N, C-alpha and C positions, 0 to 999 in steps of 0.2 A: 731251380731248387730241386735237390734230389729227395725222393721219397722212397724209403725202404719199407715194403709191405710184407710182413710175416704172417702167413696164414696156416691154420691147422688143417686145411683141405685145399684141393685144387679148385679154384673158383671158375670152373668150366666143366661141362656146358652149363649155361644158366638155367638149370632146372632145380626146383626145390628152393625154399625161401632163402637160406643162407647163401647159397651159391649165386642166386639171382642178385641179391643185395651186393655181395662183394664184387662180382663181375661188372655190374653196371656202374658201381662207384669207381672202380678202376678205369673202366672205359671212359667215363666222363672226366675224371680228375687228371688223366694222363695228358690232356691238352695243356694243363697248367704246370704239372710237375713231371720231372724225369723219373719215371716209376720203375723200381727194381722189385720184382716179385720173388719171394722165397716161400714155397708151398710144400707142406708135408702131404704125402700121398696116403692120407688116412683111409680113403675108400679102397685101397689096394688095387688100383688100376694097373693093367698090364703095361709093360714098357712101351709097346706100340701105341696104346690109347693115350697114355700119359704124354708121350712125345707129340701126338696130334693135338692134344689140349694145349701143350706148351706153345706149339706153333701158332694156334689161334690167339693166345694171350700175348704173344710177341708183336701182334699188330698194334698193341697199345703200350707195351712195356719195353723199356730199353734192355731189360735183362729178365729172364725167367729161369729159375732153378727149381727143380722138383726133387725133394729129399724123401728117401724111404724112412718111415718111422722105425724105432728100435725093433718092433715086431709087428706082424700084421694085425690090424684092427679086428677084434673079435675072432682071432685065431686061437690056437691051443694055448700059446704062451700068454696071450692077452687075458684069457679066462683064468689061467693059472695065477697070473699076477693079481688079478682082481680078487682072488680068494684071500690074499694077504692085505688087501686095501684097508680094512679096519684098523690095522696096527700102525699105519702111517699118519703123520700129521697132515700132509697135503692130500687133497682129494685126488682120486685116481686118474681123472682126465688129464691132469697136468703131468703126472709121472709117466703116463703111457706115451707121451709125445716127446720125451726128452731122453737123451743119452749123453755121456761125456763127449763122444765123438761129434754129435750134432751141436753140442754146446760150444766146442772149440771151433767148429765151422762157422757158427754164428758170430763168434768173437772176431774171427778173421774178416768176415763181411763188414762188421762195424768199423774195424781198423782201416778198411779200404775206403770208407765213405765218411770221414770225420765231418761232423756238423750236419749230417742229413737229418731230415724229419723221419721218425720211425713210427710206423702204424702197426700195432699189434691187433690182430683181428679177433682175438678172444682171450678171456681170462684163463682158458686152458693152457695158454702158452706161458704160464707164470714162471717156469724155470728158465725161460729165456730173458726175463726182465732185467736181472741184475747187471749184465754187461752194458746195458743201454742207459744206465743211471744218469750219465751226464749228457745225454742226447735230448733234444726236444722230442716229445713222444705223446702219442695218443693211444688210448685203449678202447677198442670197439666192443660193445655189448649187444650181440644179436638178441639176447634176452637178459633180464636180470636173473642170472643162473641160480643163485641161492633161492630166490622166490619161486622159480619154476620147480626146483627140487622139493621145496616145502609143499607146494601144491600137489605134486605127484605123491608125496608121502601121505598126505591127508586122504587121497583117494585110493591108495593101494590096499587091496583086500588081503594080500599075503602078509602075515606078521613078519617073517624074516626080511622080506623086501621092504616093508614099511620101516623097520628098524634101520636097514641099510640106507634108504633114501633120507631118513632124518639125519643120520650121521653125515652123509655127503652134503646135505644142506647146511649143517653146522660148520663143516669144513669150508664150504664155499663162502658162507657168511663171514667167517674169520678171515679168509683170504681177501675178500672185498674190503674189510675194515683195515687190513694191513697194507694194501698196495694201491688202492684206487686214488688216494690223495697224492701219491707220488708221481702221477701222470699229469702233464700239463692240462690235458683234456680227456674226459671220458665221453665217448659217443654213445648215446642211447637212442632207441627207436621211437620213444614216446615220452611225453611229460610224465605219464604215470610211472614209467620205468625210472625216470630221473628221480622222482620222489621216493620210490622204493630203494634205489641205490643210495641216495643221500640219507635215508633213514638208517642205513647200515654204516655209512661213512659220511658224516656231515661235512667233512673237509674236501670231499671229492668235487672237483669242478666239472660240470657236465654241459654238453651241448646236445640238443636234440637234432638228430639227422634221421628223419623218418625213413621207413621202408617206402619203396615206390614201385612204379610199373613203367614198362616201355610202351608208351601210348601209341607209338608207330607200329610196333610189332603186334601188340594186343589191341585190336580195333574191331568194330562191329563188322560181321560178315554180311554179304548181300543175300546169302542163301537163307531160306526160311527155317525157323526152328521147328522141332517136332512137338506137337501138342502133348500135354500131360507127361512131360519128361523132366527129370531132375538130373543134376550132375554134381558130383563131388570130385574135385581134382586136387592132388597133392602127393607128397611122398608117403607111400602106403606102408612103409616100414617104420615110420616115426610114431612113437608112443601116443602123443596127443591125437593124431589122426586116427590111429587104430581105436583108441578109446572113444573118440567121437562117433565112429561108425558102429561100434558096439551099442552105444546109447541109441543111435538112430535105428539100428536093426531091431533092437529089442523093444523099444518103447514108442518110436515115432512111426516107422514104416508100417507096422500092422494097422495103425489108425488110418493112415493115408489109403492103404489098399482096401480097407473096409468101406470107405466112402467113395473111392475111385479105383475099382479093380483094374482098370486099364493103365494105371500109372506105371511108368518105367523109370529106372535109375541107371545112369551111367556112373561107374566108379573107375576113375582113370588116374594112373600114377605109377611111380617107379617102385620096383621091388615089393610087390604085395605080400603082406603078412599071411602065413598059412591060414589063420582064422578067417581072413577076408576071402581067400580063395575058396574055402569050404562053404562059407555063407553064400557067396555068389553062385556056386555050383548047385545049391539047394533051392535058390530063388529064381524061378523062370523069368521074372520081370526085372532082374538085375543083370547087367552086362558089365563084367570087369574087364577093363582094358589095361593090360600090364605093359609098362615101359613104352608108352606111345611116343612116336617120333615127333608129333606135333600135337600138343595138348589142346591147341586152339580149336581144332575141328570138333572135339568132343564137348568143349564148353559151348560152342556155337550151336550144336545140334539140340541142346536142351532148352526148355522153356524157362528154367530158373536154376540158380546155383545155390547149394546149401552149404552151411558151415556150422554144424552142430557141436563145435569144440567146447569142452568143459575143462580143459587142462592146458598146461604149457604157459608160454609167456610171450613177450614181444608184441609184434603186430603181424597180421596175416597177409602176406603178399598175394596169396591165392584170391582173397577178396578183391584186392585192387586190380589184379589181372582180369577177373570176371567183370568188374565194373567197367574197366577199359574196353571190354568187348561188348558193352551194352547189354550185359546180362543182369537181370534183377537178382538180388542177393537176400537170402534169409539166413540170419546168424543168431547164435546165442550172444549174450553180453560178453562173455570171455572171448568168444570167437572174433569179435570186432573190437576188442580191447585195444586202446592206444590209437585208434583211428578217429578222425574228426568227422564222424558220420552222424546223421540225424534220423532217428527212427520215424518211419512213415513218410520220409521225404526222399532219401537216396538209399535206404536199406530198410528191411523189416527185422525186428529183433524179438526173439522169444526164447525163454529158458525152459519152462515146463514143457514136457512132451505134448500134452494136448494143445497148448498154445502154438507150438512149433508146427504141428500137423495142421492146425487150423489155418495158419498163415500160408502154408504151402498150398492148401486147397483154394484159399482165397485168390492167390496170385494166378493159379492155373485156370481159374474160372472168370477172372476179371481182367480183360485185355487192357482196359484203361489204366488200371492200377499197375499192371505189369509194365506198360510203356512208360508211365511216370517215373517209377523207381529206376528203370533202365536208363532213361535219358538223364535224370539227375545224378545218377551214379557216374556215368561217363563224364558229365560236366565237372563233378568233384575231382576226379583223378586228373583231368586236364588242368584244372586250376591249381591243385595243391600237391599232387603225388606223381607227376612226371619226373623221371630221373634228371631231366634238364633243370627242373626246379629244385629238386633235392640236393643236387651237387653244389648249389650256391651255399647251402647251409654247411656242407662239408668244407668248402673253401674257407668260410668264416671260422670254422672250428680249427682248421690248420693254421690260419693266420693268428689265432689266439695262442696256439701252442708255440708259435715262432716268436711272438711278441706279446708277452703276458700283459704288459701295461696298456696295450692298445685294445684289449678286449672289453667291449661295452657290456658284457654279461657277467663280468667278475664282480662279486659283491663289494670288494674293497674299492674298485673303480667307481661303482655306483654311488658309494658313500662320498667319495671325493668329488664326484660331479655335483652332488647336492650341497656340498659345503660352501659357505660364503667365501668370496674371493678375498 
């Protein structure tokens, strides 16, 4: 069976939540489906780098095409078009990824593969949906985008930005209402995201295909960790991560340093925001590691992993990666949202700054507690969040898209199953 996978970014290298998810799902599903990948170069990679990424992806895909978007993401034209965004009905993310030329190219691809299963990897690809109306198709939601925009608008301190984010949230909500039920299956990363999406569009049929981790790549290291050290790892140019570290720096870190002056923090990830660079330069006990080749060595060096996120959506692959490495995790409620974790067993959860700081100090001082959380966290990801486990759920979702009557999760089939013979 042919699978056409349309992506708004190149799903390689597998760094950062969305790229990790897409790459690993492609890698796993390609053993069952002849996968053809069409990816927009949203990150503006050079021709040489994009070609190298395509070569890696061809190890799993029968075909890989990388398309240049209409104009560079966050370039001059991108910002110029953004200024006119309030005057358009469709949210800006969708319009920025489409052009008539790319639309015609996509129509030719569909004509070459009649009857193929089509996977759209984000609602931002909305302008590519109409030509695939008669194909079996699924829509992946890395997050419930409208809910994430609403949450950001609530926390935005700038009035113009708050107004803009509310407007974008309203446009995304309208789009979800208009299109999600037209897909055979909507893929969500958690039951919570399913409930949120179906609150917007009750007719949307959803399958939960959780985020996962590569439990063979992310594994406990034999080298000892450094006492009194913390680590936060993730994309350091992503708004929820920046916001999380601002909260940590302003409200949590001073309390930790007051009780434990020798505490150190490793801050590791791609493309650090200028604010983070400035803060790390001012803090002698904070080491910022920009664009690390191997994030694992920095996670392994620390005594515990922190996730003080208070914004965003979906579920955090960074937490699963840390757990897979046998690293105890302390998170906010939003930070571990959508994950089947148990506070005090395989994770510690705290929302208020004093509580978060207190749990950090508790783990740093209690070796038994640290070991318990670490061991149970690793057991959880092996049992429920390995990509080899997750792909089985993706296979069932694809089977549902190809044969609607065979899906045991469809409400109409559930009613039929309960009817008397």
